[in-house]
C-alpha positions in Angstrom: 0.0 -0.2 -0.1 2.8 2.3 0.8 4.5 1.6 -2.7 1.2 2.4 -4.3 1.0 5.9 -2.2 4.5 6.9 -3.0 3.8 6.2 -6.9 0.7 8.5 -6.8 2.8 11.7 -5.7 4.6 11.3 -9.3 2.8 12.9 -12.0 0.8 10.0 -13.1 -0.8 10.2 -9.6 -1.2 13.9 -9.9 -2.7 14.0 -13.3 -5.3 11.5 -12.0 -6.3 13.9 -9.1 -6.8 16.7 -11.6 -9.0 14.4 -13.7 -11.1 13.7 -10.8 -11.4 17.3 -9.8 -12.4 18.1 -13.2 -15.1 15.5 -13.5 -16.5 16.4 -10.2 -16.6 20.0 -11.6 -18.7 18.7 -14.5 -20.8 17.0 -12.3 -21.7 20.1 -10.4 -22.1 22.4 -13.3 -24.0 19.7 -15.4 -21.7 20.7 -18.4 -18.2 20.8 -19.7 -15.5 22.5 -17.5 -13.9 24.5 -20.2 -15.8 27.4 -18.8 -14.6 27.1 -15.4 -10.9 26.5 -16.2 -8.9 28.5 -18.7 -7.4 27.0 -21.5 -4.1 28.6 -20.4 -4.2 27.0 -17.1 -1.3 24.8 -16.4 -3.6 22.1 -15.4 -5.4 21.6 -18.7 -4.5 18.1 -20.3 -3.1 19.1 -23.8 -2.2 15.3 -24.8 -3.5 14.6 -28.2 -6.1 12.0 -28.5 -5.0 8.7 -30.0 -6.6 8.2 -33.6 -9.1 5.3 -33.8 -7.9 2.5 -35.8 -9.9 0.1 -37.5 -8.5 -3.2 -38.8 -9.1 -4.1 -42.5 -12.0 -6.7 -43.1 -9.5 -9.3 -44.0 -7.1 -9.1 -41.1 -10.2 -9.3 -38.7 -11.6 -12.3 -40.4 -8.2 -13.8 -40.7 -7.7 -13.4 -37.0 -11.2 -14.8 -36.2 -10.7 -18.0 -38.3 -7.2 -18.5 -36.6 -8.6 -18.2 -33.2 -12.0 -20.0 -33.9 -13.5 -22.1 -31.0 -10.1 -20.9 -28.9 -11.9 -18.0 -27.5 -14.4 -17.6 -24.7 -17.3 -17.0 -27.3 -19.8 -19.5 -28.4 -18.3 -21.1 -31.5 -21.6 -20.8 -33.1 -21.5 -16.9 -32.6 -18.0 -16.6 -34.0 -19.0 -18.7 -36.9 -21.9 -16.4 -37.9 -19.9 -13.5 -37.3 -17.1 -14.7 -39.7 -19.9 -15.8 -42.1 -21.7 -12.4 -42.2 -18.3 -10.4 -42.7 -17.2 -13.0 -45.5 -20.7 -12.3 -47.0 -20.4 -8.8 -46.7 -17.0 -8.5 -48.5 -16.9 -11.2 -50.8 -16.7 -8.9 -53.8 -13.1 -7.9 -52.6 -11.0 -10.4 -54.5 -8.0 -10.0 -52.0 -10.3 -11.0 -48.9 -12.0 -13.7 -50.8 -8.6 -15.5 -52.0 -7.0 -15.1 -48.5 -10.0 -16.3 -46.4 -10.8 -19.3 -48.5 -7.1 -20.3 -48.7 -6.8 -20.1 -45.0 -9.8 -22.4 -44.4 -8.3 -25.0 -46.6 -4.9 -24.5 -45.0 -6.5 -25.1 -41.5 -8.2 -28.1 -42.7 -4.7 -29.8 -43.3 -2.8 -28.0 -40.6 -5.2 -28.1 -37.5 -7.7 -30.9 -37.8 -9.7 -30.0 -34.8 -10.9 -26.8 -36.4 -12.5 -28.7 -39.6 -16.0 -28.7 -38.4 -15.7 -25.3 -37.3 -14.3 -23.5 -40.7 -16.5 -25.8 -42.7 -19.6 -24.5 -40.8 -18.7 -21.1 -41.9 -19.1 -22.2 -45.6 -22.3 -24.1 -44.8 -23.7 -21.0 -42.7 -22.7 -18.6 -45.3 -24.3 -20.9 -48.4 -27.9 -19.7 -47.7 -27.3 -15.9 -48.6 -24.1 -16.5 -50.7 -24.1 -19.6 -52.6 -21.0 -18.2 -54.6 -18.7 -18.7 -51.4 -19.6 -22.5 -51.1 -19.1 -22.8 -54.9 -15.7 -21.5 -54.9 -14.9 -23.3 -51.6 -15.8 -26.8 -53.0 -13.8 -26.1 -56.2 -10.6 -25.4 -54.4 -11.1 -28.1 -52.0 -11.6 -30.9 -54.6 -8.6 -29.3 -56.4 -6.5 -29.7 -53.3 -8.0 -33.2 -52.7 -7.0 -34.3 -56.1 -3.4 -33.0 -55.7 -3.1 -35.2 -52.2 -4.3 -38.3 -54.1 -2.1 -37.7 -56.8 0.9 -37.2 -54.4 0.0 -40.1 -52.2 -0.3 -37.8 -49.0 -3.1 -40.0 -47.5 -3.2 -37.7 -44.2 -3.9 -34.5 -46.1 -6.4 -36.3 -48.5 -8.2 -37.8 -45.4 -8.4 -34.4 -44.2 -9.6 -32.9 -46.9 -12.5 -35.6 -47.3 -13.3 -34.8 -43.9 -13.9 -31.1 -44.8 -15.9 -32.3 -47.6 -17.9 -34.8 -45.4 -18.6 -32.1 -43.0 -20.2 -30.1 -45.9 -22.2 -33.2 -46.9 -25.6 -31.0 -46.8 -24.4 -28.8 -49.5 -24.3 -31.4 -52.2 -26.9 -33.0 -54.6 -27.1 -36.6 -54.8 -24.6 -39.0 -52.7 -22.1 -36.5 -52.3 -18.7 -37.9 -50.5 -20.0 -41.3 -50.6 -19.1 -41.4 -54.5 -15.4 -40.8 -53.5 -15.8 -43.4 -50.5 -17.4 -46.2 -53.0 -14.5 -45.7 -55.3 -11.7 -46.0 -52.4 -13.3 -49.2 -51.4 -12.9 -50.7 -55.0 -9.2 -49.6 -54.8 -8.8 -51.1 -51.7 -10.1 -54.4 -52.6 -8.1 -54.4 -55.7 -4.9 -53.9 -53.7 -5.9 -56.6 -51.0 -6.8 -58.9 -53.7 -3.3 -58.6 -55.2 -1.8 -58.7 -52.0 -3.1 -59.6 -48.5 0.0 -58.1 -46.7 -0.7 -54.8 -48.5 -0.8 -51.7 -46.1 -2.2 -49.0 -48.4 -5.5 -51.0 -48.6 -5.9 -51.1 -45.2 -5.3 -47.3 -45.0 -7.9 -46.5 -47.6 -10.4 -48.4 -45.5 -9.4 -46.3 -42.4 -9.8 -43.3 -44.2 -13.2 -44.4 -45.4 -14.3 -45.4 -41.8 -13.1 -42.1 -40.6 -14.9 -40.0 -42.8 -18.3 -41.3 -42.2 -19.0 -40.2 -38.8 -18.3 -36.4 -40.0 -20.7 -37.2 -43.0 -23.6 -38.4 -40.7 -23.1 -35.7 -38.2 -23.5 -32.9 -40.9 -26.5 -31.0 -41.6 -27.3 -33.7 -44.3 -30.2 -36.2 -43.6 -30.7 -39.5 -44.9 -27.6 -41.0 -45.5 -27.6 -43.6 -42.9 -28.3 -46.7 -45.3 -25.3 -45.7 -47.6 -23.2 -45.8 -44.1 -24.5 -49.0 -43.3 -24.0 -50.5 -46.9 -20.5 -49.3 -47.0 -19.7 -50.7 -43.4 -20.8 -54.0 -44.5 -18.3 -53.9 -47.3 -15.3 -52.7 -45.5 -15.9 -55.6 -42.7 -14.2 -58.0 -45.2 -11.0 -56.1 -44.9 -11.2 -54.5 -41.6 -11.8 -58.1 -39.9 -9.2 -60.0 -42.0 -5.5 -60.1 -40.0 -2.6 -58.6 -41.2 0.6 -60.7 -41.3 2.4 -57.9 -39.6 0.1 -57.6 -36.5 1.4 -59.8 -34.3 5.0 -58.1 -34.9 3.5 -54.7 -33.9 1.5 -55.8 -30.9 2.9 -53.5 -28.0 2.2 -56.1 -25.4 3.0 -59.5 -27.2 3.2 -61.3 -23.9 -0.2 -60.1 -22.4 -2.9 -62.4 -21.6 -5.2 -60.5 -23.9 -3.7 -59.3 -27.2 -4.7 -55.7 -28.2 -6.7 -55.1 -31.2 -6.0 -53.7 -34.6 -7.0 -50.0 -34.8 -8.8 -50.8 -38.0 -10.7 -53.8 -36.6 -11.6 -51.8 -33.4 -12.9 -48.7 -35.7 -15.2 -51.0 -37.6 -16.7 -52.5 -34.7 -17.2 -49.0 -33.1 -18.9 -47.7 -36.2 -21.2 -50.9 -36.3 -22.2 -50.1 -32.3 -22.6 -46.5 -33.4 -25.0 -47.4 -36.2 -27.2 -49.3 -33.8 -27.6 -46.2 -31.7 -28.9 -44.4 -34.6 -25.7 -42.5 -35.3 -25.5 -40.3 -32.0 -21.8 -39.2 -32.5 -22.1 -37.2 -29.4 -18.5 -36.0 -29.1 -18.6 -34.0 -32.9 -19.9 -30.6 -32.2 -22.8 -29.6 -34.2 -21.7 -25.8 -34.7 -23.7 -25.4 -38.0 -26.9 -25.2 -36.8 -28.9 -21.8 -37.6 -31.8 -20.1 -35.9 -35.1 -20.8 -37.8 -36.2 -18.2 -40.4 -39.4 -16.0 -40.0 -41.0 -18.7 -41.9 -40.2 -21.4 -39.5 -37.8 -23.2 -41.7 -34.1 -24.3 -41.4 -32.5 -21.7 -43.7 -29.8 -24.7 -44.4 -32.3 -26.8 -45.7 -33.9 -24.5 -48.3 -30.2 -23.2 -49.5 -28.9 -23.9 -52.8 -27.5 -27.3 -53.4 -24.2 -27.9 -55.3 -23.0 -30.6 -57.6 -20.1 -32.7 -56.0 -17.0 -31.8 -57.4 -15.2 -34.5 -59.5 -12.5 -36.2 -57.3 -11.6 -39.5 -59.6 -9.7 -42.2 -58.0 -7.0 -43.8 -60.3 -6.8 -47.4 -61.0 -3.1 -47.3 -59.8 -3.1 -45.5 -56.7 0.1 -43.9 -55.2 1.6 -45.6 -52.2 3.0 -42.2 -50.9 6.5 -41.8 -49.8 6.5 -44.0 -46.8 5.4 -47.6 -46.1 2.4 -48.2 -44.4 1.9 -50.8 -41.5 -1.0 -52.1 -39.5 -1.7 -50.2 -36.3 -2.3 -51.9 -32.8 -4.3 -49.9 -30.3 -2.2 -48.4 -27.4 -3.4 -46.9 -24.3 -1.8 -46.2 -20.9 -5.1 -45.6 -19.3 -6.6 -48.9 -19.9 -6.8 -50.6 -16.5 -8.3 -47.7 -14.0 -11.2 -47.7 -11.6 -12.8 -44.9 -13.2 -12.8 -44.5 -17.2 -10.3 -41.2 -17.8 -10.4 -41.8 -21.6 -13.1 -43.2 -23.9 -12.9 -47.1 -23.6 -11.9 -48.7 -27.1 -15.5 -50.0 -27.7 -16.6 -46.4 -28.3 -16.4 -44.3 -31.7 -15.5 -41.5 -29.3 -11.9 -43.3 -28.8 -11.1 -43.3 -32.3 -12.4 -39.8 -33.3 -10.5 -38.3 -30.4 -7.4 -40.2 -31.0 -7.1 -39.7 -35.0 -7.6 -35.8 -34.6 -4.8 -35.5 -31.9 -2.5 -37.7 -33.6 -2.7 -35.9 -36.9 -2.4 -32.6 -35.1 0.6 -33.9 -33.1 2.4 -35.1 -36.3 1.5 -32.4 -38.7 3.0 -29.5 -36.3 6.0 -31.2 -35.3 7.8 -28.0 -36.4 6.4 -26.2 -33.2 6.2 -28.2 -30.3 4.6 -25.2 -28.3 1.8 -24.9 -30.3 1.3 -28.6 -30.3 1.1 -28.5 -26.4 -1.2 -25.7 -26.5 -3.6 -27.6 -28.5 -3.5 -30.8 -26.4 -4.3 -28.5 -23.4 -7.2 -27.1 -25.2 -8.6 -30.4 -26.6 -11.8 -29.7 -24.7 -12.6 -26.8 -26.8 -13.1 -28.6 -30.0 -15.5 -31.2 -29.2 -19.0 -31.1 -27.9 -19.3 -29.5 -24.5 -20.3 -32.7 -22.8 -17.5 -34.7 -23.9 -15.0 -34.0 -21.1 -15.1 -33.3 -17.6 -13.6 -30.1 -16.4 -9.9 -29.9 -16.9 -7.5 -30.6 -13.8 -10.3 -32.5 -12.1 -8.4 -34.8 -9.6 -8.7 -38.4 -10.3 -9.9 -39.1 -6.5 -13.0 -37.1 -7.3 -14.2 -38.7 -10.6 -15.9 -41.3 -8.4 -18.2 -38.1 -7.3 -19.5 -37.6 -10.7 -23.2 -38.2 -10.7 -25.3 -40.0 -13.2 -24.2 -40.6 -16.8 -21.9 -37.6 -16.9 -18.8 -38.1 -18.7 -15.5 -38.9 -16.6 -13.2 -38.5 -19.6 -10.1 -36.3 -18.5 -9.0 -34.1 -21.5 -5.4 -34.1 -20.4 -5.5 -38.0 -20.1 -6.8 -38.4 -23.6 -4.1 -35.9 -24.8 -1.3 -37.7 -23.0 -2.7 -41.2 -24.2 -2.4 -39.9 -28.0 1.1 -38.7 -27.5 2.2 -42.1 -25.8 0.4 -43.9 -28.5 2.9 -42.1 -30.9 5.9 -42.4 -28.7 5.1 -46.3 -28.6 4.1 -46.4 -32.3 5.7 -50.0 -33.7 7.1 -50.5 -36.0 8.5 -47.0 -36.1 7.3 -43.5 -35.1 6.3 -41.0 -37.5 9.1 -38.4 -36.1 12.0 -38.6 -33.9 11.1 -39.8 -30.4 12.6 -36.9 -28.7 10.0 -34.5 -30.5 7.2 -36.5 -28.6 9.4 -36.0 -25.5 9.2 -32.5 -26.0 5.5 -32.2 -26.6 5.0 -33.8 -23.2 7.3 -31.5 -21.5 5.7 -28.4 -22.7 2.5 -29.6 -21.9 3.8 -30.3 -18.5 5.2 -26.9 -18.2 2.0 -24.9 -19.8 -0.6 -26.8 -17.4 1.4 -28.7 -14.5 -1.7 -29.0 -12.3 -3.5 -31.1 -15.1 -0.7 -32.9 -17.0 1.6 -33.7 -14.0 -0.9 -36.2 -12.5 -1.8 -37.6 -16.0 1.7 -38.5 -16.6 2.4 -39.9 -13.0 -0.6 -42.3 -13.5 0.6 -43.4 -17.2 4.1 -43.8 -15.9 2.7 -46.4 -13.1 0.7 -48.2 -15.8 3.5 -48.7 -18.1 5.8 -49.8 -15.3 3.5 -52.4 -14.0 3.1 -54.0 -17.6 7.0 -54.0 -18.1 7.0 -57.8 -17.9 4.5 -58.2 -20.9 5.6 -55.1 -22.9 7.6 -55.3 -26.2 11.3 -55.0 -25.4 11.9 -52.1 -27.8 9.2 -50.4 -26.0 10.4 -50.7 -22.6 13.8 -49.3 -23.8 11.6 -46.3 -25.4 9.9 -46.0 -22.1 13.0 -46.0 -20.1 14.5 -43.3 -22.6 11.4 -41.0 -22.1 11.3 -41.3 -18.4 14.9 -40.4 -17.8 14.6 -37.4 -20.2 11.3 -36.3 -18.6 12.7 -36.2 -15.2 16.0 -34.5 -16.4 13.4 -31.6 -17.0 12.0 -31.5 -13.9 14.7 -31.7 -11.2 15.1 -35.5 -11.7 12.4 -36.1 -9.1 9.8 -39.0 -8.8 8.6 -40.8 -6.3 11.1 -43.7 -6.2 9.9 -45.2 -2.9 7.0 -46.7 -4.8 9.3 -49.1 -6.4 11.8 -49.7 -3.6 10.7 -53.4 -3.4 11.7 -54.1 -6.9 15.2 -53.0 -6.0 15.7 -56.7 -4.5 14.9 -58.2 -7.7 17.4 -59.8 -10.0 19.3 -57.5 -12.3 17.7 -59.3 -15.1 14.0 -58.9 -13.9 12.4 -56.6 -16.6 11.7 -53.9 -13.7 15.1 -54.1 -12.3 16.6 -53.7 -15.6 14.4 -50.8 -16.1 15.6 -49.0 -12.9 19.1 -49.6 -13.5 18.7 -48.5 -17.1 16.9 -45.2 -16.4 19.6 -44.2 -13.5 22.3 -44.8 -16.1 20.7 -42.5 -18.4 19.8 -39.8 -16.0 23.8 -39.8 -14.8 24.4 -39.3 -18.7 22.1 -36.5 -18.7 23.7 -35.1 -15.3 26.1 -36.5 -13.2 26.3 -39.2 -10.4 26.4 -37.3 -7.4 23.2 -35.2 -8.2 21.3 -38.4 -9.2 22.4 -40.0 -6.0 21.1 -37.2 -4.0 17.5 -37.7 -5.5 17.2 -41.4 -4.5 16.1 -42.9 -1.5 18.3 -45.3 0.7 17.4 -48.8 -1.0 18.7 -47.4 -4.3 22.0 -45.9 -3.1 24.0 -49.3 -4.0 23.1 -48.9 -7.6 25.3 -45.9 -8.1 28.8 -47.3 -7.4 31.3 -44.7 -6.2 33.3 -45.1 -9.4 30.6 -43.8 -11.0 31.4 -40.2 -9.5 34.9 -40.2 -10.8 35.5 -37.4 -13.1 37.5 -39.8 -15.1 37.9 -43.6 -15.0 41.2 -44.9 -13.7 43.9 -45.7 -16.2 44.6 -49.7 -15.7 48.4 -49.4 -16.8 48.8 -47.0 -14.0 49.1 -50.0 -11.7 52.2 -51.9 -12.0 50.4 -55.2 -11.6 48.5 -54.8 -15.1 50.1 -56.6 -17.9 52.2 -54.6 -19.9 51.8 -51.4 -17.5 55.2 -49.9 -18.2 54.4 -50.0 -22.2 50.7 -48.7 -21.5 52.2 -45.9 -19.6 54.7 -45.1 -22.2 52.1 -45.0 -25.2 49.6 -42.7 -23.3 52.9 -40.4 -22.8 53.7 -40.5 -26.5 50.3 -39.7 -27.6 49.9 -36.9 -25.2 53.2 -35.3 -26.7 51.9 -36.2 -30.1 55.2 -38.1 -30.7 55.9 -39.5 -34.3 54.4 -42.7 -35.3 57.5 -44.4 -35.4 58.1 -44.1 -31.5 54.5 -45.2 -30.9 55.0 -48.3 -33.3 58.3 -49.3 -31.5 56.5 -49.4 -28.2 53.4 -51.4 -29.7 56.2 -53.8 -31.5 57.6 -54.6 -27.9 54.2 -55.5 -26.5 53.5 -57.9 -29.1 56.9 -59.6 -28.8 56.1 -59.7 -25.1 52.7 -61.3 -25.8 54.2 -63.7 -28.1 56.7 -64.7 -25.8 54.0 -65.5 -23.1 52.1 -67.6 -25.7 49.2 -65.4 -26.4 47.9 -66.3 -29.8 47.3 -63.1 -31.4 49.8 -60.6 -30.1 47.6 -57.6 -31.9 45.0 -57.9 -29.1 47.1 -56.8 -26.0 49.0 -53.9 -28.3 45.5 -52.8 -29.5 44.2 -52.7 -25.9 46.9 -50.5 -24.8 46.7 -48.3 -27.6 42.8 -47.8 -27.6 42.7 -47.4 -23.6 45.4 -44.9 -23.9 43.1 -43.0 -26.5 40.1 -43.3 -24.3 42.0 -41.9 -21.1 43.4 -39.0 -23.3 39.8 -38.2 -24.6 38.0 -38.7 -21.1 37.5 -34.8 -20.6 35.0 -34.9 -23.3 33.4 -36.3 -26.3 35.3 -33.7 -28.5 38.4 -34.6 -26.8 38.2 -38.2 -27.8 37.1 -37.4 -31.4 40.1 -35.4 -31.7 42.6 -38.0 -30.6 40.7 -40.8 -32.8 41.1 -38.4 -35.8 44.7 -38.3 -35.1 45.3 -41.9 -34.8 42.8 -42.9 -37.4 45.0 -44.4 -39.9 46.6 -46.8 -37.2 43.1 -47.7 -36.0 42.1 -48.7 -39.5 44.9 -50.8 -40.1 44.1 -53.3 -37.2 40.8 -54.6 -38.8 42.4 -55.8 -41.9 45.3 -57.6 -39.7 42.8 -59.4 -37.2 39.0 -59.3 -36.9 39.6 -60.6 -33.2 41.8 -57.3 -32.8 39.4 -55.2 -34.4 36.6 -56.5 -31.6 39.1 -55.7 -29.2 38.8 -51.8 -29.8 35.2 -52.2 -28.7 36.2 -54.2 -25.4 38.9 -51.7 -24.6 36.4 -48.7 -25.0 33.8 -50.5 -23.1 36.1 -51.7 -20.3 37.5 -48.5 -19.9 34.0 -46.8 -19.7 32.6 -49.7 -17.7 31.2 -47.4 -14.9 29.6 -45.1 -17.4 28.6 -47.3 -20.2 26.6 -44.7 -22.2 29.9 -42.9 -23.0 31.6 -46.2 -24.3 28.5 -46.7 -26.6 28.9 -43.1 -27.9 32.4 -43.7 -28.7 31.6 -47.1 -30.6 29.2 -45.3 -32.6 31.8 -42.6 -33.6 34.3 -45.5 -34.6 31.5 -46.9 -36.8 31.1 -43.7 -38.6 34.9 -43.5 -39.0 34.8 -47.2 -40.4 37.3 -48.2 -37.7 34.7 -50.5 -36.7 32.3 -52.6 -39.0 28.5 -53.3 -38.1 29.3 -56.9 -37.9 32.1 -56.5 -35.6 29.8 -54.5 -33.1 27.1 -57.4 -33.5 29.3 -60.3 -32.9 30.9 -58.5 -29.9 27.8 -57.7 -28.2 25.6 -60.7 -28.9 28.5 -63.4 -29.2 31.8 -62.5 -27.5 30.1 -60.7 -24.6 26.7 -62.0 -24.1 27.4 -63.7 -20.7 24.9 -66.5 -21.0 22.3 -64.0 -21.9 22.8 -61.8 -19.0 24.0 -58.7 -21.1 20.7 -58.7 -22.9 19.1 -57.0 -20.0 21.2 -54.1 -20.2 20.1 -51.0 -21.8 23.5 -50.0 -23.4 24.0 -53.3 -25.1 20.5 -53.0 -26.6 21.3 -49.1 -27.7 24.5 -50.6 -29.4 23.1 -53.1 -31.4 19.8 -51.2 -32.3 22.0 -48.1 -33.4 24.4 -50.1 -35.5 21.5 -52.1 -37.2 19.8 -48.6 -37.7 23.0 -47.5 -39.7 22.9 -50.4 -41.8 19.3 -50.4 -42.9 19.4 -46.6 -43.1 22.3 -46.9 -45.6 20.2 -49.1 -47.7 17.3 -46.6 -47.7 19.4 -43.9 -48.9 20.7 -45.9 -51.6 17.0 -46.6 -52.6 16.2 -42.8 -52.3 19.1 -41.6 -54.3 18.3 -44.2 -57.0 14.8 -43.2 -57.4 15.7 -39.4 -58.1 14.4 -38.2 -61.4 16.7 -37.5 -64.4 19.5 -39.5 -63.2 21.7 -40.9 -66.1 21.4 -44.7 -66.8 25.0 -45.6 -65.8 24.1 -44.0 -62.5 20.9 -45.9 -61.9 23.0 -49.3 -62.6 25.9 -48.4 -60.3 23.0 -47.7 -57.6 21.2 -50.8 -58.2 24.4 -52.9 -57.9 25.4 -51.1 -54.7 21.7 -51.8 -53.7 22.1 -55.5 -54.3 25.4 -55.9 -52.5 24.3 -53.8 -49.5 20.9 -55.5 -49.0 22.7 -59.0 -49.1 24.9 -57.5 -46.3 21.9 -56.6 -44.3 20.5 -60.0 -44.8 23.6 -61.4 -43.3 23.4 -59.0 -40.3 20.2 -60.1 -39.3 21.0 -63.6 -40.0 23.8 -63.3 -37.4 21.6 -61.5 -35.0 18.8 -64.3 -35.2 21.5 -67.2 -34.9 23.2 -65.7 -32.0 20.2 -65.1 -30.2 18.6 -68.5 -30.9 21.8 -70.0 -29.8 21.8 -68.0 -26.7 18.0 -69.1 -26.0 18.6 -72.8 -26.7 22.0 -72.7 -24.6 19.8 -71.2 -21.4 17.1 -73.7 -22.1 19.7 -76.6 -21.9 21.3 -75.3 -18.8 17.9 -74.8 -16.8 16.6 -78.3 -17.8 20.0 -80.0 -16.7 19.9 -78.2 -13.3 16.0 -78.3 -13.0 16.1 -79.3 -9.4 18.2 -76.3 -8.2 17.3 -73.8 -10.8 16.7 -70.2 -9.6 14.2 -67.8 -10.5 17.1 -65.5 -12.0 18.1 -68.3 -14.4 14.2 -68.8 -15.1 14.3 -65.1 -16.5 17.3 -65.7 -18.6 15.1 -67.7 -21.2 12.8 -64.6 -21.8 15.6 -62.0 -22.8 16.8 -63.8 -26.2 13.2 -64.4 -27.2 12.3 -60.7 -26.5 15.2 -59.7 -28.7 14.2 -62.0 -31.5 10.8 -60.4 -31.7 12.4 -57.0 -31.9 14.9 -57.7 -34.8 12.6 -60.1 -36.7 10.4 -57.2 -36.9 13.1 -54.9 -38.0 14.1 -57.1 -40.8 10.5 -57.7 -41.8 10.0 -54.0 -41.9 13.2 -53.6 -44.0 12.4 -56.1 -46.4 8.8 -54.6 -46.9 10.3 -51.1 -47.5 12.9 -52.2 -49.8 10.3 -54.7 -51.6 7.9 -52.0 -52.2 10.5 -49.5 -53.7 11.6 -52.5 -55.8 7.9 -52.8 -57.3 7.3 -49.2 -57.6 10.4 -49.0 -59.6 9.4 -52.0 -62.0 6.0 -50.3 -62.4 7.6 -47.1 -63.4 9.6 -48.7 -65.6 7.0 -50.8 -67.2 
């Protein structure tokens, strides 16, 4: 209060008192105060009045469209306001083009708003049919372009926009396109039951039907029922890859494919007379003076031509079946729509499209997720941030669906998408982080329940997803002070290290240390977790083993690191390496290159221990000598990996980073990494439970598969000379064969590991421990992951080959 009074003594406060005084005089005299106070009086306020500025209509309409459904105004009022402004200014060509382009842009960039922007066109039609006519021409042109390019998401959204305008059309409207799409889907499925494009076309059909039947059009229930009867043939037929993309392959009840669920949901909804309660009906207008609905008597338009070609472009990316995923499936109270409800698919589809379309702006994406309840019917969700405990108090048939749970669930469905998510995993991490920062009271509790659900189901979760969960969990904690209620899982610290839950805890803490440092992480953990972080992890740099005299070749090891630090000539370093090799032969070591390589690589790691840039600089200097090791001895090449991983044994993530860089330099080969991880250092399957081993192998596999895909992309560029195409084809054949060999080595080593573990358990069945029984599952989990990766690569490359052959024909 004192601060306010002090401010009042300044010029601003004094002027306020003068204005109040003049106002009081005005009241007393009943008129202006100019007669009482002289114009020359010092107290007269001579400040110029600000000129009023009115926005041009085009700017005003654009702002209204961009914020439609986001403000506190009723969407129906906003729509009528925009529509009326568009009608009044439609003769302005710039405004007309600007507004119609924006409407179609919003259609494919902000899917939540499709029913709202479509309603603007629909509501304008009774007074100005030209608006609808022009909009339909442009929408059809865009749809044809998306169809030609194989941009299936954009094509689906364009059809949704047209579906919301079904009441404008003469005849069957959008159903004509849907029928043609189904014909192409049948052709594709008949040609190959493993085809993914046919499934995508059916999915587009099924997701368009609800928007047609919730539009202003009437009497199309029979067409929808007929189409549903046809699509059931494809939707209910299992796909060959479904089992490989199941997020919970070891669960008692397998998850259903998204397409099959969608078919059943629509059949259920048909039995309810197409209630479709979650889709807003914002197109409704007040009845006219004659008591009639203006939309019913408005001008009808011919449906624009959108021909579906006989040979459909599959698009730039391969399509795979999807299996439904939810992190809120087993709760006492429903906080997300059950998988039996059509709202489950409609909400999820709009959310997923928004998340993946807006990948260039995670902040905007997070804001849309927070505001999801603005874009659906008012009774769809319970109030935001309602505590979970209070949901039991909700009376009657009112919804208990939490908007934040629905949004988070959609992000997790993409984060855990198999075989691969559409964008890099870190994008989905960042969306959840931003959402939590924008609305912590709503999002944080939702994330907590999702984490607990995922952790409970680690035993049955696909192994690749369990490692994705680990990556996200540790990354998310790093953004919020590494705080988590670890006491909830304290009992699991006593589990064997190869138990999925214990392996998750160990792996998550390792990744946290990589994102921070060991002492900081130790301070966030309760007492039972302290032994999981060894004291050695807190050292700034690991011990250099050749500093200890009892280490074999200690003297030579010290000399090598000294020479490397001084950047001595190669001749001097080679002399020391030769000495190690001579001594090794003298004591009967079969491959003397192994101990000399160990001393050399360990010295490089020690010199580069300060940072990754230091070790890269050292590797760059020593690259020629390191490159020469592999051709001399494959065993010595793998010793490079052993030396790096042994040096960083307390911080294996750093070792994995170094191995990755050595692969980039081609000092290591992908096969050497695979054999080291799965054959040389498998430890009877125990290492399969370690996150850094999986990271090393999966990163190596990605490098190989990505190279093959890059060759395909380079070959498929337009305008390449024939000799370059032939050269790339030869390279593709060679690289693809090496890829097959790599996957064969992975499979054989994992099968041998599984059989070896099984035989050992059977021989010692009387005294086998729980620890040993758990060993059997890890090779099986790994096999599932890498068989899927191989199947995906074969499908992708196979599709690319077929497309090229078709183009040549």
